[in-house]
C-alpha positions in Angstrom: -12.2 -25.0 -3.0 -9.4 -24.4 -5.5 -8.6 -20.6 -5.7 -6.5 -18.7 -8.2 -5.0 -15.6 -6.7 -3.4 -13.1 -9.1 -0.8 -11.0 -7.3 1.8 -11.6 -4.6 2.0 -8.2 -3.0 0.3 -7.9 0.4 -3.3 -9.1 0.1 -2.6 -12.1 -2.2 -0.3 -14.0 0.2 -2.5 -13.0 3.2 -5.5 -14.5 1.5 -3.6 -17.6 0.5 -2.4 -18.2 4.0 -5.9 -18.0 5.6 -7.5 -20.0 2.8 -5.1 -22.8 3.4 -5.6 -22.6 7.2 -9.3 -23.2 6.4 -8.5 -26.3 4.3 -8.8 -24.8 0.8 -6.3 -25.0 -2.1 -5.0 -21.5 -3.1 -2.5 -21.0 -5.9 -0.6 -17.8 -6.3 0.4 -16.2 -9.6 2.8 -13.2 -9.9 3.8 -11.5 -13.1 7.2 -10.4 -11.6 10.1 -12.9 -11.6 10.2 -13.0 -7.8 8.8 -11.4 -4.7 9.6 -7.8 -5.1 12.4 -6.1 -3.1 13.2 -2.5 -2.1 10.4 0.0 -2.3 9.2 2.7 0.0 8.5 2.5 3.8 5.0 2.1 5.1 3.6 2.6 8.6 2.2 -0.6 9.9 -0.2 -0.8 12.8 -3.8 -1.6 13.8 -5.7 -4.4 12.2 -2.9 -5.3 9.8 -0.5 -5.6 12.7 -3.0 -7.9 14.6 -3.4 -10.1 11.5 0.4 -10.3 11.1 0.6 -11.4 14.8 -1.9 -14.2 14.1 0.3 -15.3 11.1 3.4 -15.4 13.3 5.4 -12.8 11.3 5.6 -9.9 13.7 9.1 -10.8 15.0 10.4 -10.8 11.4 8.8 -7.5 10.7 10.1 -5.9 13.8 13.6 -7.2 12.9 13.4 -5.7 9.5 11.5 -2.6 10.4 12.2 0.7 12.1 10.9 2.7 15.0 11.2 6.3 13.6 12.0 8.9 16.3 11.4 12.2 14.6 9.6 14.0 11.8 11.6 17.0 10.6 10.6 19.7 8.1 13.3 21.9 6.6 13.4 24.9 4.3 15.2 25.2 0.9 18.5 25.8 2.7 18.1 22.8 5.0 17.2 24.9 8.1 14.6 23.2 10.4 11.2 24.8 10.2 9.2 22.4 12.4 9.7 19.0 14.0 7.7 16.4 15.9 8.8 13.7 18.3 7.1 10.5 17.3 7.3 8.9 20.8 3.7 9.9 21.6 2.6 7.9 18.5 4.3 4.7 19.8 2.9 5.3 23.3 -0.6 5.7 21.9 -0.3 2.4 20.1 1.5 0.7 23.0 4.4 0.0 20.8 2.3 -1.8 18.2 3.5 0.4 15.4 6.5 0.0 13.1 7.7 1.5 9.8 8.8 -1.3 7.4 9.6 -1.5 3.7 6.5 -2.7 1.8 8.6 -5.3 0.1 9.8 -6.6 3.4 6.2 -7.0 4.5 5.4 -8.8 1.2 8.4 -11.1 1.7 7.4 -12.0 5.2 3.9 -12.8 4.1 5.2 -14.9 1.2 7.4 -16.7 3.8 4.3 -17.6 5.8 2.9 -19.4 2.6 5.4 -22.2 2.6 3.9 -25.1 0.7 1.4 -23.1 -1.3 2.1 -23.2 -5.0 3.6 -20.0 -6.3 4.1 -19.2 -10.0 6.3 -16.3 -11.1 6.6 -14.6 -14.5 3.0 -15.5 -15.2 -0.4 -13.9 -14.6 -4.1 -14.2 -15.5 -5.0 -13.0 -19.0 -8.5 -14.3 -19.4 -11.4 -15.7 -17.3 -14.2 -17.8 -18.8 -17.1 -18.8 -16.6 -18.1 -22.5 -17.1 -20.8 -23.6 -14.8 -19.7 -23.4 -11.2 -16.0 -23.1 -12.2 -13.9 -20.6 -14.1 -11.5 -21.6 -16.9 -8.5 -19.4 -16.4 -6.0 -18.6 -19.2 -2.5 -17.4 -18.3 0.0 -15.3 -20.0 2.1 -18.3 -20.8 -0.8 -19.8 -22.7 -1.8 -22.6 -20.4 -5.3 -23.0 -18.9 -6.6 -24.3 -15.6 -10.0 -24.6 -13.9 -10.7 -23.0 -10.5 -13.6 -22.7 -8.2 -12.8 -19.0 -7.4 -10.6 -16.4 -9.0 -9.3 -13.5 -6.9 -7.6 -10.3 -8.1 -5.0 -9.2 -5.6 -3.1 -7.4 -8.3 -3.1 -3.8 -7.1 -4.4 -0.4 -8.3 -4.0 -1.4 -12.0 -5.6 -4.8 -11.6 -5.9 -7.0 -14.6 -8.4 -9.3 -13.0 -10.6 -6.3 -12.2 -10.4 -5.2 -15.9 -11.3 -8.7 -17.1 -14.3 -9.2 -14.7 -15.6 -5.7 -14.0 -14.5 -3.4 -16.7 -11.8 -0.8 -17.5 -10.0 1.0 -14.8 -11.2 4.4 -15.9 -14.7 3.6 -14.8 -13.6 3.1 -11.2 -10.5 5.3 -10.7 -10.8 8.5 -8.7 -7.6 10.5 -9.4 -6.5 12.6 -6.5 -4.6 15.1 -8.7 -1.1 14.2 -7.7 1.7 11.8 -8.5 4.2 10.0 -6.3 7.7 8.6 -7.0 9.9 6.5 -4.7 13.3 5.0 -5.1 16.3 3.7 -3.1 19.9 4.8 -3.4 23.0 3.5 -1.7 25.8 5.7 -0.4 23.8 9.0 -0.2 26.0 11.3 1.8 23.3 13.0 4.0 22.0 10.7 6.8 19.7 11.3 9.7 19.1 8.1 11.5 15.4 7.3 12.3 14.3 10.7 11.2 11.8 11.4 8.4 13.2 14.6 6.7 11.1 16.6 4.2 11.0 19.8 2.3 7.6 21.0 1.2 6.7 23.9 -1.1 3.5 24.7 -2.9 2.4 21.6 -4.8 5.5 19.5 -4.1 7.2 17.5 -1.4 10.6 15.8 -1.3 11.6 13.5 1.6 14.1 11.0 2.6 14.7 8.3 5.3 18.0 6.7 6.1 17.9 2.9 6.1 20.3 0.1 7.1 23.2 -0.9 4.9 23.9 2.7 3.8 20.6 2.9 1.9 18.3 5.9 1.6 14.7 5.8 0.5 13.4 8.9 -1.3 9.8 9.9 -1.9 8.7 12.7 -4.2 5.1 13.9 -4.4 3.7 16.6 -6.7 0.5 18.0 -8.0 -0.9 17.3 -11.5 0.2 20.8 -12.7 3.8 19.6 -12.5 3.3 16.5 -14.6 0.1 16.6 -16.6 -3.2 14.9 -15.9 -2.8 12.4 -18.8 0.6 11.1 -17.8 0.3 7.4 -16.9 3.9 6.7 -15.9 4.9 4.8 -19.0 8.6 4.6 -19.8 11.5 6.0 -17.8 10.1 8.4 -15.2 13.4 10.1 -14.5 13.1 12.9 -17.1 9.6 13.7 -15.9 10.7 13.9 -12.3 13.7 16.1 -13.2 11.3 18.5 -14.9 8.8 18.5 -12.0 11.3 18.8 -9.2 14.5 20.3 -10.7 14.0 23.8 -9.4 13.4 22.9 -5.8 16.0 23.7 -3.1 17.3 21.8 -0.2 19.0 18.5 -1.3 16.6 17.9 -4.2 19.2 18.4 -6.9 21.5 15.8 -5.2 18.5 13.4 -4.7 17.7 13.7 -8.4 21.3 13.0 -9.4 21.4 10.0 -7.0 18.2 8.8 -8.7 20.1 8.0 -11.8 21.9 5.1 -10.0 18.6 3.7 -8.6 17.8 0.2 -9.9 14.1 0.9 -9.9 12.0 4.1 -9.7 8.4 3.7 -8.8 6.2 6.4 -10.3 2.4 6.5 -10.6 -0.8 8.5 -10.3 -2.2 8.8 -6.8 -5.7 7.3 -7.1 -8.5 5.6 -5.3 -10.7 2.7 -6.6 -14.4 2.9 -6.1 -16.4 -0.2 -7.2 -20.1 -0.9 -6.8 -19.2 -4.5 -5.8 -16.1 -6.4 -5.0 -17.2 -9.9 -6.2 -19.4 -11.5 -8.7 -19.7 -14.7 -10.9 -16.9 -16.5 -9.0 -14.4 -13.5 -9.2 -13.5 -11.3 -6.2 -11.1 -8.5 -5.6 -9.0 -7.7 -2.5 -6.6 -4.9 -1.5 -6.0 -2.0 -3.9 -7.7 -3.9 -6.7 -11.0 -3.7 -4.7 -10.8 -0.4 -2.9 -7.5 1.4 -3.1 -7.5 4.2 -0.5 -4.3 5.7 -2.2 -0.7 5.4 -1.4 -0.8 8.6 0.7 -3.5 7.1 3.0 -0.9 5.4 5.2 -2.9 2.2 5.9 -3.4 0.6 2.5 -1.4 -2.5 3.4 -3.3 -3.1 6.6 -6.6 -2.7 4.8 -5.5 -5.2 2.1 -4.6 -7.7 4.8 -8.0 -7.1 6.5 -9.9 -7.7 3.3 -8.0 -10.9 2.6 -8.6 -12.2 6.1 -12.3 -11.5 5.9 -12.7 -12.9 2.4 -11.0 -16.1 3.3 -13.2 -16.5 6.4 -16.4 -15.9 4.5 -15.4 -18.2 1.7 -14.9 -21.0 4.2 -18.1 -20.1 6.1 -20.2 -20.1 2.9 -19.6 -23.9 2.1 -18.9 -23.3 -1.5 -21.6 -20.6 -2.2 -19.4 -17.8 -3.6 -22.3 -15.3 -4.0 -23.1 -15.7 -0.3 -19.4 -15.3 0.6 -18.9 -12.2 -1.5 -22.1 -10.6 -0.1 -20.9 -11.3 3.5 -17.4 -10.0 2.7 -18.7 -6.7 1.5 -21.3 -6.4 4.2 -18.7 -6.6 6.9 -16.2 -4.2 5.3 -17.8 -1.8 2.9 -18.6 1.0 5.4 -15.3 0.7 7.2 -13.2 0.8 4.1 -15.3 3.7 2.6 -14.6 5.7 5.7 -10.8 5.1 5.3 -11.0 6.2 1.7 -12.8 9.4 2.6 -10.2 10.2 5.3 -7.4 9.6 2.9 -8.4 12.4 0.6 -7.4 14.8 3.4 -3.8 13.5 3.2 -3.4 14.8 -0.3 -3.3 18.3 1.0 -0.8 17.3 3.7 1.7 15.9 1.3 1.4 18.4 -1.5 -0.4 21.6 -0.4 -1.8 23.6 -3.2 -1.1 27.0 -1.8 1.5 28.8 0.3 -1.1 29.1 3.0 -1.5 25.3 2.9 2.3 24.9 3.4 2.2 27.2 6.4 -0.8 25.3 7.9 1.1 22.1 7.5 4.1 23.5 9.4 1.9 24.8 12.2 0.1 21.5 12.5 3.4 19.7 12.9 4.5 22.1 15.6 1.1 21.8 17.4 1.2 18.0 17.4 4.8 18.1 18.7 3.2 19.2 22.0 2.8 16.0 24.1 -0.6 17.0 25.6 -2.0 17.5 22.1 0.0 14.9 20.1 -0.7 11.8 22.1 -4.6 12.2 22.1 -4.4 13.0 18.4 -2.5 9.9 17.6 -4.7 7.8 19.8 -7.8 9.0 17.9 -6.5 9.0 14.4 -4.9 5.6 14.6 -7.8 3.9 16.2 -9.7 1.3 14.0 -13.3 1.0 15.0 -13.5 -2.6 13.8 -13.1 -5.9 15.5 -11.6 -8.8 13.6 -14.2 -11.5 13.2 -13.4 -15.0 14.4 -13.7 -17.8 11.8 -13.6 -21.6 12.3 -10.6 -23.0 10.6 -10.3 -26.4 8.9 
């Protein structure tokens, strides 16, 4: 089958890899001019890690990634309020846990797709069903026919809008916003330590990276930005207004932000769809069931969905309706559970009350105790799902 995949983030290249392994003909389309670089750090473990192993890219990810040693919470004056040794986390996962830039994961996945056609600066703009095929129109005006079309184009998926309806019908806003950017030469460094300052409704954090880079993440509640803000235009003035009166290093971080090449800023949302595929069009990753950026496992879930969809497409012998039904049947309950669990993290990143801030500090102190931390991580990072095995072409 010839398959058009819109998006070259995480799920798109994963899907293309496994489709080709099964003897199909995937084609990747990406509206950006190249595989994206930079970006924030993600924690990578579990099913995503296992799929990456099967794709032969773990050595690359471990080379580019980090094994963080410590979580540190500081007050507005930079004094430590709580900390947690992350060693029990790695022990609970038997070392199968790394922190890696999302863009580095995307780059490694794209590298595994050598030989698969990749088209940059172009994306899908229209889909017309014509019998068993779809006539796909691209933003550069050309048209091609495909047996299947897959949206792997993220939270604000164009393919989802074309095939299933406007985003507003499926978005569940979690009442907060997130920003992330990288800066070079920032003077304060704590190697392999995640440092954060949290006050009511806001959190600022930083992690020191290689090559004298620092990645910064800012999270705040809707009351600091406005529920109707969609992140259009330069986000820097909005972020200065939202975070400008915080203590600690936040004024320095905001000044450093001016030199950042790119500032990611968006609403924190989930996507809830009644179905992930119909009429020859399917969705994977955040386009299908975004758990939210704060969930901590979105990339792994996107890879899982791509792996299963590729397997079911191959198993269905060209029957897309059968493939889509099996894809959802295998994953719907598991993914919905991850989405429900992710809602809790909203309060962890941006507590709404002073009491919530205090509870967060106490929780970090409690999980710093080895006898409590290791069992906690073993339970919370356990995926109750076994990867299905598929015959490959």
